[in-house]
N, C-alpha and C positions, 0 to 999 in steps of 0.2 A: 504494500500500500504506500503510495506517495503521500508525503505529509510535510508540513512546515513545523519545525520544532525549535524549542529553546534548548540549546546545549549548555551555554554558560550565560552568566548574567553580569552586567557592568552598568552601574548607574550613569556613568559618564559617556559610555559608548554602547548604547543598547543594541545597535545593529550588529555588533561583533559576534553575538551569541546565537544568531538565527541561522538555520540551515534547512535546505530542502533535501529530504532523505527518503529511503525506502525502509518501511517498518513492517514487522509482523503485527497485525492487529491484536490488541490485548483482549483477553476473555472478558465479556461484559458481565455485570451483575445480573442475577436472575430477574426476569420480568422486564428487561430493557429490550428496545427494538433498534434495528439497524436502519440508518438513513444513508442511502447512496447519494452523495452530495453533488448537486448540479452547480450551485454557486454559493459562495460565502462572502463576507466583507470584513474589512479591517476596522479596528477601533483603537483608541488610546489605551484600552485595557491591555492590548497586546504589547504596547510599548512599556507599560508599567511592569508587565511580567518579565520583559527583557531587562528591565532595570533592577529586578529583584524585589518588587513590591507585590505582596499578595500571593506570591508563588515561592514557597521555600525551596532552597537549593537541593534538598534531599529528594525532591520529586522530579528532578531533571533526569533525562530529557523529557519534556512535556510538549505535546502537540498544541500549538497555539489556536486561538479562534473561539469566539462566543456566538457568532451569527452564521446561520446557514439555511438553505432550503434544498430539498432534494426529494427522492422517491423512497417510499417504503418497499420492502421486498415484493409486495403485491402490486406495485406500480402507483400507489396513491401519492400525489404530490403533497408535500407538507412543508411547513415552516418549523424550524427547531426553536423551542423556548429554552434559553440557555441558563435559567435559574434552576439549580438542582436542590430541592428541599430534602430534608431528612424524611425517610419513609413514614415515620411516626408523626410527622407534623401535620396539623390541620389548620386551615385558614390561609391568610396572606403569606405566600411563600417568601416574600422579600423581608418578612419580619422573623423568619426562622433563624435563631442564632447559629444553627449548624448548617445553614445554606452555603452553597458555593456556586460559582459560575463555571461553566465548561472551561477547561484549560487551567483550573486551579487544583482540583483533586482528580478530575476525570479528563481524558484526552479531549481536545477541542475539535473545532470544525474545519480547520485549514488542512483538509485531508480528503482522500477519496471516499471515506465513509466515517460515520460517527455513530456511537451507540448512546441512547438516552432512555430515560424512563418512558413508558408508553404514554403517560399523561403529559409528556413534554413535547408532543408533536401536534401541531395545529393544521388542519386541512387548508391547503393553499387555494385561494380563490382563483378561478381560471382567468379573470381579468388582469391579474398581476403576472408580469414576466418573472422569471427566476432572478434576474439581476435586481429588480426592484424589491422582490420579496426578501432577498438576502440582506437588505439594508435595515429591516424592521426590528429585529429582536433586541438590539442594544440602544442605538441612538434614538430611533423613532419611538420605541417603547418608553424609554426614559423621558423623552420630551412630552409624550402623551400624559404620563403619570404626573409630571411636574405641573403641567398646565391644568389638567382637569381633575386630578385627585388631590395632589398636595395644595395647589393654589385654589382649586374649586372655582375656576373662572367660568363666566357665562358670556354669551354673545353680547357685544357692545361694550364690554369692559376693556380696559387698557392694560397691556402687559409690556414691560421693558425686558428685553433679552440682552444680557451683558455679554460682550465678547463675540460680535458677529464673525462668522466664518468657521467656527468649530462645528463638529458633527452634531452635537445636541442642540447648539444654538441654531444651526441651519434647519434642523428638523422642527424646532420650536417655532420658527418663523413660518414655515410652510403649514404646519398643523394649526397654529393659532389663527392665521389668516383664513384658512379653510373653514374654521369654526365660527367666523364672524367677530373676532376680536380686533381691536385696534392694536397694532404691533409697532413698537419702537425698538430700535437696537442701538447699542453703542459699539465703538471700535476705535482702537488706536490707529487704524489704517483706513484712510478715506476710501480707498478702492474696495475694501471689504464691506464697508458701510454701504457704498453705492450698489455693490452686488446684492446685498441683502434687500435693498429697496427693489431691485429688479425681480427678486424672488417673491416679493409681496409685502415686505415691511412698509409701513406708511411713512416712516421717517427714520433717518439715521443721525446720530449725534456723536461727537468726539468723546473720548474717555473722560469721565468726570464732568462733562458739560452740563450746565443747568438746563433742565427740561422746561418746556412751556407750562406744564402743570404736573402735579403728582399723579402717580399711577396706582392701579389696584393691586398689582403684583409684579414681582421681579423674578425672572428665571436666572439663577446664579450658579455658574459653574467655574468662575474665575478665581474667587477667593479674596485674598488680602488686597490685591490691587484695586478691586472694584467695590469692596464691602462698604466703605464710608459713603460712596455715591449711591449704592443700593439702598441704604437706610434713609438717606436724605430724599431719595426719589419717591418713597412710599407715602401715600395718603394715610391719615389716621385710620387704624384698623386694617391696614394693608398687610400683605403676606410676602415673605421671601421663600421661594421654593428652591432648595439647595440640593445639587447633585454632584458637586465637585469643587475642588479648590486647587486649580493648577498653578496658581501663583503663591500659594501658601495657605496654611490651614488655621492660623492663629491671629486674625485681625482683632482690633479692639471690638468688644461686643457692643459698646456704646449703650450700656444698660439704661441710662437715664432716658435716652430717646425711645428705647424699646418699651419701657413700662409707661412713660408719660403719653406716648402716642398710641399705645395699645397694639403694637406691631406683633406679628407672628412669624416665627422662623420654623419651617417644616422641612426636615430632611427626607430625601427620597433616593432609593437605589433601584435601578432597573424598573421592573413592573411585574404584574402577575400574568398568568396565562390568559385570564379573561380580558385583561387590558390589551394584551397582544391581539386577541381576537377583535377587540373594538377598534384598535388603530388600523388593522387591516381593513375593516369595514368602512372606516372613515375615508381611507384612500379610494376604495371601490366606489363609494357613494359620491364623493366630491370630484374624482378624477385627478386629484393631486398625486404626484409621484415623487419619490426621493430624488434628490440631486446626486447624480453620479459623476465623480471626477474622471474616472477611467475604469477600464476593465482590463485585468491582467490574468495570466495563468499562475499556477503554483510557483513556477520558476521566477516570476516577476515580483513575488511578495517581498523578498529582501530589499529590493530597490524602492518599492512603494512604501515600505515601512520607514526607510531613510527619509523619504519625502514627507511622511507624516510627522516624524520627529522634527524636521526642519521647518514645518509650517507651510509646505508647498502643496497642500491638498485642500481643495474646496469641494465640500460634499463628501461622498463616500467612495472609497476604493473597493470595487467589487472584484472578487477572485472567481473566475470561471473555471470550474473543475471538470465538468463533463458536459 
């Protein structure tokens, strides 16, 4: 089986540890099903794994990848839900303290096949191509949960998306606009801001720029660099939906502002199987499709990961496997 694996980890040179290899498939746990992968996609989770975050060195080599779509052995097209809950867990799988993502404890999706629990495969709608379906299980699922579960937004409300250009930020713009929200973005790069407006954002602002009015919610994946602006941007009673901290995890909480203005901070990681089904249906109903930067094969993954690390990717990198 051809696969992309982490062999070694280096926080300063993450690309040095990635390799495309031939592997003998591992024996799956009882009750799991095989998905013969048609397409997968890359995420920053893959980069963190290569840096040694969330993936202990004693589990190497590990097959990378959290997102995929493909065929069951009976030919059914499915989307893989990458959140693996403990078999004894009941309820929201993202809250299971023993949960993991594919490529953390179990081999990931950047391979010719992957094994997952039977309840982790979602039938793929025939209106979606494999390339588009492969983009959903991490970035688009995360964005959906941030907007509609964590922030609980409704059509007509205003959301600020910090850090235009990232995978979750791009997904948030597309899904929020499709759902009837007013969408604003910020970016340090004017070109990225303009690109977000082309995708559907109503306006783009510079990093830290004063907004015309305060917003109902902020999608926050940047962290320390944008946190003070995020809190200033919220109306009284507004909510910050947080799913990342790429520039640092320990900004000032600004507790006086939080309690005086009744602000809420809601953390979110990935999403549930049911939310994955809903984001797929949102795409089918509205006609919105994920932004794809490029399509590569398995051999093209190391180069694409280097571009992801360097910020040279806009949208999703899709890996066509079969």
